N, C-alpha and C positions, 0 to 999 in steps of 0.2 A: 504494500500500500504506500502510495506517496501522497503527501499533503501539499496542496497547491502553493506555489511560490508567490509570496506577497508582492514581489517586485514586478513580475510580469508573467503572462501565460507562456511566453516563449521558453523561459527556463524550465517550466513544467513539461512542455512538449519535448525539449531536448532530453530531459531525464527519462521521460516515458519512452522515447525512441531508443535510448541507450539500453534501458532495461528490457524492452520488447526484443531488441536485436539479440539479447542474451537469453532469449526464450523464457523470460519471466512474464507472468500475467500481472498486469498493473491495475490496481483499483485506486482511483484518485478522489480526493475530497477537497472542497473549496476553502475550508477553514477548520479550526480545531474542534468546534462543536459538531460539524458534519462528520469529521473523522471519528469522534466518539460514538455517534449514532450508527455509523457504518460498522464499526468494530462490534458494538453490541448486537447488531442484527446478524452479522456473519457468524460471530462466535456463538450466539445463542442457537443457531441452526446447525452448527458443526456436529457431525456425527463421526463415529469411527469411519475412517476413510481409507479405501484401498484403490480408488479410481483417480487417475491423473486429473480428472475434471473437477475434483473437489476444490472448493474455494477456502483454503486455509491460509491465513496470513502468516507468513514466515518472517517478515521483516517490515518495519515501518520506517520510511524516510520522512522525517518531520521537519518542515520549515519552522524556524524559530519565530519569525515575525509574521503573524497571520492576523486577519481580522476576526472579530467576535471572541475567539478564545485562542490565545497564542500557543506556540508549540511547547513552551515550558509548562504552562498550566494543563494543556492537553496530556502531556507526558505524566504529570503528577496524577491525573485522574486515571489514566490507563494503568499505571503502576499500582494505584490504590485498588482498582478493580481486580488486578491479578493477586494482590495481597489478600483480598476478600474471597479469592478462589472463584470469582465470577467468570474469569477468563484465564487462559494459560498465560504465562509471562512471554511477551513478544519483544524481541530486541528492537530498540528504537534508536535510529541514527539521526542526530540533529544535523540540520543543513542551514547554513547562513553565510552571507557575505561578511559578517562580523566574525573575525577569527582570533581575537585577542585571547591571551591565556585566561583572562577573567571570564570571557564569554564561554569558552570551552569548559572551564571548571564549573560554571553555573549549570550548563547543560548536563554534565556528568552527575552533579550533585542532585538534580531532580530525578535521575534514574535513566538518563539516556546511556546507551551502551557505547556509543562512539559519536564523533562529530566530524563532519566534512565541510569544507569551505567551498563557496561558489567563487568563480565558476568551477564546476566539477571537472576534474581530469579523469580521463579514461582509466589511468593506472590506479588512482585512489578509489574510484568506484569499483573496479575489479577486486581490489584488496578488501574493501568492506564487504562486498558480496561473498567473497570466498570465506572470510572470517565468520560470517553468520549463515553460511550454507547449512541447510537442513535436509534430511531425507525427503524425497518427493512423496513417497507413499507411507501411509500410516495404517497399521493393522488394528491399533487400539489407542484411543486417547484416554489417559487417566485423568479425567476432569469431573468435577461435580456436575450436577444436573445439566448445566449449560456448557457449553462450549459451543478475530477481529483485527493493517496496517494494517 
């Protein structure tokens, strides 16, 4: 799942193209609130999955600066949902043009797993995707009643 770039739609298109080219299915949201709703919807319908067509969110690439609910607050809520066992823990990679050490530390402090700077380099994107690579098929998900980026 990728969360829309607040700067412009072109950056989202570039990211979506890079991910699609690598055979990832991409689900996009316009803001942090829409991301939370999408995650709740997908996760609540997730079942034990053995088909490649299952929509399981393996990674969230979250823009930091978004309207309505910013990436830091959206991450706090996603991590809180995971702590309450409403969803499984999903790695979240922050994405922003702001890349000072303070910005990166703040992102990691709220629960982001990594942070990438814009403009995205192919090498850094590949590195992040490889680090958070997960198996494509699931035979069983050990989640409470429900089982979102």
